[in-house]
Steps between C-alpha positions, in 0.01 A plus 500: 500500500136470397621452143711205611201344674267558205737415215736247655862543605670539159254724313414692817862590572552603136189722515606647836852574375368653177260727690773614739749577221242677283380704797851610592594586141177681421510690828842644414399568138181681602688709755775585250262586217271695731782728606663540158242516220161664466339829591551691823192607692675654799834665576686184601705227333206268435329459163171347390457233233134437410555165329715372785237618749230304319705181494615529863173617661613858553865448590604691187374823655757642734271766645551341842829689527307828513206358699642221719190450715256465209375146431426595139789504251319709238489871574368671188225465243592242238702285741329171575608299802354147459560416866303799632150351440612181676628702797171692520299178480704328771492805728120499481505160670402291197545210480501432870826326577425382853177376654314709756440317827200509731519474878403132475818434303332439165548707188220737413442308175442180699289671766259682270310412185661585171471864396525634144805710422 
């Protein structure tokens, strides 16, 4: 709905509909291709497509079938998961997504002088 607010009713609804349709179609295509074509890394039905993984931020690697609890889609040398560095960066706490509060009810940034990063 943000698109509708930013772009206006007509163009916003067209953009929203296009994104929804493309997402649904690409989701099914990625799932179908990822279980049909490519190389097998483990003894399961899933396959890995390097080009698809690059385009879809790691979704082309189906290693999660063999390692379901792993946050990283790539499992072997030569497999690059573009989302993994983002996950590592966000799990380190950078950038801070919510302000830290002091007992006085102010944020730490407002309560103390500016510190270098």
